[in-house]
N, C-alpha and C positions, 0 to 999 in steps of 0.2 A: 711467401709473407706478403708481397707487396697487393697481390688480389688481395687477402684475407684483411689486411690491416684498410683497405681502400672500403670508406662507408663506417667504420666501426663507429660506436655510441660516442665518442670523444673527437668526433670531425668535428671541428669547428666551420665545416661549409654552410649551417644553415643560419641566417642573420640574426644576430642577437647571441648567439650559444656560444655557451663555455664548458670547460671541460667536467665542469660540476652542474652544467644545467645544458643538456645534449639539444635543447630543444629552445627557439625564440620566443621573446615575450608575446610576438604575434600569435601562434599557436597557443599558449597560455591565454590569452584573451578569449580566443576563440572558443575551449574548450570551457573556460567559465562562463560565457556567454551561452554558451547549450545547455551548460547545465542549469545555470539561472531559469532557463527558459523552461527545461522540463520539469524543473522545482514548481515554477508558477502554476503552469499547465496542469500538473498534478494536484497541488493545492487549491485551484480553482474547480477539479471536478470534484474534489472530495467534499467541498462546502457547499458546491450544488448539491451534491448526492445527502448532503445532512441536511440541507433546507428542505428538499424534498420530499424527504421521509422524518421530517419532524413530527408528525401526530403517532407516526408507528414507533418512533425511538421515545416518545414521552409516555406510550401505554407499557413500555417495552421497561422503561425506568419505572412507572408505578409497582409493575408485577414483581421488579426484582425488591422493590421496598418492602414488599408485601412478604416476599416469600424468600428471601436473600439468597436463594440458589434456585435454577430452571433447570430440567431435561428439556431434550430438544420438544417434544411435545409441548410442554406449557410455553417455550419460548417461542414457539412459533405461533401457537395460540395469540399469546399475548401481542405479537408484533404485527399479526393478522394475514400470517403469510401460510400459503396453502403446503399440506404436508406430501413430502415427497411421493411420486407417483410408485414407486417400488418401494414405499415404508411396509413393515408388516402390519397384518392387523391389529397387533398389538398396541399398533401408536394409535388407533384409533380411540381406544380406551382411555379417558382422561387419567392421568397421575394424579394420585393425592395432590402434590403440589399445585398441579395444573386447577384443578378442582378448588383449590380455598381449602382444606383440610390441613 
């Protein structure tokens, strides 16, 4: 039992640890700081992508206001995105939504 019990999660060997909080405050602060850093980086990347693609997003929004829904072809055209290279030939033909019908 001695070997099994050594180092169990209730072991107060970590500074600041208690039976209900097996990890010290320093670990919690480190995890919180790392989480904040990751979230801040991701937020910054998302904001940069939105700013860089603002015109594309505006064109897409205008197309959605006109048509309410878009298929993939219409969406790609409105956003100025190329069709994928493996797209079937049928995607080259404008859909009624993409054509404004």
